Every structure is written in C-alpha cells, then in structure tokens.
C-alpha positions in Angstrom: 219.6 131.1 55.7 220.8 130.8 59.3 219.9 127.9 61.4 217.9 128.7 64.4 219.0 127.0 67.7 215.4 126.1 69.4 216.9 126.1 72.9 218.3 129.5 72.5 215.1 131.0 70.8 213.3 129.4 73.6 215.7 131.1 76.3 215.0 134.4 74.7 211.5 134.1 74.5 210.4 132.5 77.8 212.1 134.9 80.6 211.0 134.2 84.0 211.9 136.7 86.8 213.7 136.0 89.9 210.6 136.6 91.7 208.6 134.2 89.6 211.3 131.4 89.7 211.4 131.7 93.5 207.5 131.5 93.7 207.5 128.5 91.3 210.4 126.9 93.4 208.6 127.3 96.7 205.5 125.7 95.4 207.6 122.4 94.1 209.4 122.5 97.3 206.7 120.7 99.0 207.0 117.0 98.9 203.4 116.1 98.3 203.2 118.7 95.2 206.5 117.5 93.9 205.3 113.8 94.0 201.9 115.0 92.3 203.8 116.5 89.5 206.3 113.5 88.9 203.2 111.1 89.1 201.5 113.4 86.3 204.5 113.4 84.3 205.0 109.7 84.5 201.3 108.9 84.1 199.6 111.6 82.1 196.1 112.7 82.8 194.7 111.4 86.1 191.6 111.2 87.9 191.9 112.6 91.4 190.9 109.0 92.8 194.0 107.6 91.1 196.2 110.3 92.6 194.7 109.6 96.2 195.4 105.8 95.5 199.1 106.3 94.7 200.1 108.9 97.3 198.0 107.7 100.2 196.8 111.1 101.0 193.5 112.4 102.1 190.9 114.0 99.8 191.3 117.3 101.7 195.2 117.3 101.4 194.9 116.6 97.7 192.5 119.2 97.0 194.7 121.8 98.9 197.8 120.9 96.6 195.9 120.7 93.4 194.4 124.2 94.1 198.0 125.5 94.6 199.3 123.6 91.4 196.4 124.8 89.4 196.6 128.3 90.6 200.4 128.3 89.5 199.6 126.9 86.2 201.6 124.1 86.7 198.6 121.5 86.6 195.3 121.8 84.7 192.1 120.4 86.0 189.0 119.1 83.8 185.9 118.7 85.6 183.7 115.5 84.4 180.8 115.4 86.4 181.8 114.9 89.9 185.1 113.8 89.1 188.1 115.9 88.2 190.9 115.0 86.1 194.4 116.5 86.3 197.2 116.8 83.8 200.8 118.5 83.8 201.3 121.8 81.9 205.0 121.8 81.3 205.2 125.5 80.2 205.9 126.5 83.8 208.3 123.8 84.6 210.0 124.5 81.1 210.3 128.1 82.2 211.9 127.1 85.2 214.4 124.5 83.5 215.3 127.6 81.1 215.8 129.9 83.8 218.3 127.5 85.3 219.8 126.8 81.9 220.4 130.2 81.2 222.6 130.5 84.6 224.4 127.1 83.6 225.3 128.0 79.9 227.5 131.0 80.9 229.8 129.9 83.6 232.7 132.1 83.8 235.8 129.7 83.4 238.2 132.1 85.3 235.7 132.9 88.2 238.4 131.2 90.7 241.2 133.4 89.4 239.2 136.6 89.9 238.1 135.7 93.4 239.4 137.9 96.0 238.7 136.1 98.7 241.1 133.0 97.9 243.7 135.5 96.7 243.3 137.3 100.3 244.0 134.0 102.0 247.4 133.4 100.4 248.6 136.8 101.5 247.9 136.0 105.3 
C-alpha cells in the first residue's frame, strides 16, 4: 500500500483558478479586512462588538467589510438575536495557500541558465 502525501492530495483536489486567486487576493489586500481575518484567526469566533473594540472602526465600516468577507466565504456569520458572531472559514485561505504553494513547489533550478535576457546582455 502506498502512503498518500496529504498536501499533494489537497493540491490536486483544491484547484483555484487564477481569476479566483486574484479576486480573493484583492479582498484580502484591504488593511481592515486583513486585520479582521488575522483577529478571527487568533481569537476564534467573535461578536461584532468585540471586533469593533479591537479595531476601533465604526459599525458601518465593519458591516461593509464583513459583507465582503462573508460573500467571499472567508468568514461566516451567525445571528444571535440582535448580535452577529463571526468566525474564520479557513478553506478559502487554504485554497489560496495551495495556489501559491503549487507555484513554489516546482521552481526551475536552471531558470537563470535559460534566461535569454541575461545571455543577451553579455554579448553587448
């Protein structure tokens, strides 16, 4: 029986397109959204009021950013009466990590040898 490398299996199963990666990267490139994701990663499920306290942003600003993050399936929202509790959904982030890891796994060791621009400079 052959041992299965879990990471390679995940890479094969969780393929994110270039377009999906770019969309998710744009969402996370906002400093406030990235701070929210990092906060939820550190503290787990949080009530909106705790996020507001930690990040010192307005309720309207938080609402906008949480809509973007929940629509992107990066964060989930659970309503409890008038309160909303948010938690990180790591699958999208893991898919992004997988996308980048796939690029990093297969670097060309001789890419500089095959570069025509550096060879061309030597001939000048």
